[in-house]
C-alpha positions as CSV (number, residue, x, y, z in Angstrom):
1,M,-4.7,8.7,0.5
2,W,-3.0,12.0,-0.2
3,P,-4.3,14.7,2.1
4,E,-5.2,17.7,1.3
5,W,-2.7,20.0,3.5
6,D,1.3,20.5,3.3
7,P,2.5,17.2,2.6
8,K,5.7,17.7,4.3
9,G,3.8,18.6,7.5
10,V,3.6,16.6,10.6
11,S,0.1,16.0,10.9
12,V,0.2,14.9,7.5
13,Q,3.1,12.5,7.6
14,E,1.7,10.8,10.6
15,I,-2.0,10.3,8.9
16,L,0.2,8.7,5.9
17,F,2.4,6.8,8.4
18,W,-1.0,5.2,10.5
19,Q,-2.7,4.7,6.5
20,S,0.4,2.8,5.6
21,Q,0.8,0.7,8.7
22,T,-3.2,-0.3,8.4
23,M,-2.3,-1.1,4.5
24,Q,0.4,-3.5,5.6
25,M,-2.0,-5.2,8.5
26,M,-4.1,-5.9,5.6
27,Y,-1.9,-7.5,3.4
28,K,-0.4,-9.7,5.8
29,V,-3.8,-11.1,6.9
30,V,-4.8,-11.4,3.3
31,A,-1.3,-13.2,2.6
32,K,-1.3,-15.1,5.8
33,A,-4.9,-16.4,5.2
34,L,-3.7,-17.5,1.2
35,Q,-0.7,-19.5,2.9
36,D,-2.7,-21.3,5.5
37,S,-5.7,-22.3,2.9
38,G,-2.6,-23.2,0.1
39,L,-3.4,-20.8,-2.4
40,S,-0.2,-18.9,-2.2
41,K,0.9,-20.1,-5.0
42,S,-1.8,-19.3,-7.4
43,Y,-3.1,-16.3,-6.3
44,H,-1.4,-13.5,-4.3
45,P,-3.1,-10.6,-1.9
46,Q,-3.1,-7.8,-4.4
47,D,-6.2,-10.0,-6.1
48,Y,-8.2,-9.1,-3.0
49,L,-7.0,-5.8,-1.9
50,N,-7.7,-2.5,-3.6
51,F,-7.6,1.1,-1.8
52,Y,-9.4,4.0,-3.7
53,C,-8.7,7.5,-2.9
54,L,-11.6,9.6,-3.7
55,G,-11.2,13.1,-4.9
56,N,-10.1,15.0,-7.7
57,R,-6.5,14.4,-9.3
58,E,-4.2,16.8,-9.5
59,T,-2.1,17.4,-12.8
60,N,0.7,19.4,-11.2
61,D,4.1,17.2,-12.9
62,E,5.1,17.5,-9.4
63,N,2.3,15.6,-8.1
64,E,2.5,12.8,-10.7
65,L,6.0,12.2,-10.1
66,M,5.4,12.1,-6.2
67,I,2.0,9.8,-6.8
68,A,4.1,7.0,-9.3
69,H,7.3,6.9,-6.7
70,T,5.2,6.6,-3.8
71,E,3.1,3.9,-6.1
72,S,6.4,2.1,-6.7
73,I,7.7,2.1,-3.3
74,M,4.2,0.5,-2.0
75,Q,4.5,-2.3,-4.8
76,E,8.3,-2.7,-3.8
77,Q,7.4,-2.9,-0.1
78,A,4.2,-5.1,-0.7
79,K,6.8,-7.8,-3.0
80,G,8.7,-8.0,0.5
81,W,6.1,-8.3,2.7
82,F,4.5,-11.5,0.5
83,T,8.1,-13.3,-0.1
84,S,8.4,-12.8,4.1
85,M,5.2,-14.7,4.3
86,Q,6.2,-17.5,1.9
87,R,9.1,-18.0,4.4
88,A,7.3,-18.2,7.2
């Protein structure tokens, strides 16, 4: 999920954008399937989705903060998507 090039570069930002769009679509599909089957109160889409990044994890403090920040943003977005799916 973290390309090896400059994270602020245009090409990397585009890659990250499309990765997030793909993850969002997958989350919505699973949430809808749970809702349609009546299991949305018992299960959460995160029970069925796992995203992995193969590679060496850098130990630079700045990178650790960026990863933690990005993970927290993704979790907040996921909660919002699931809530909006439950309202629909």
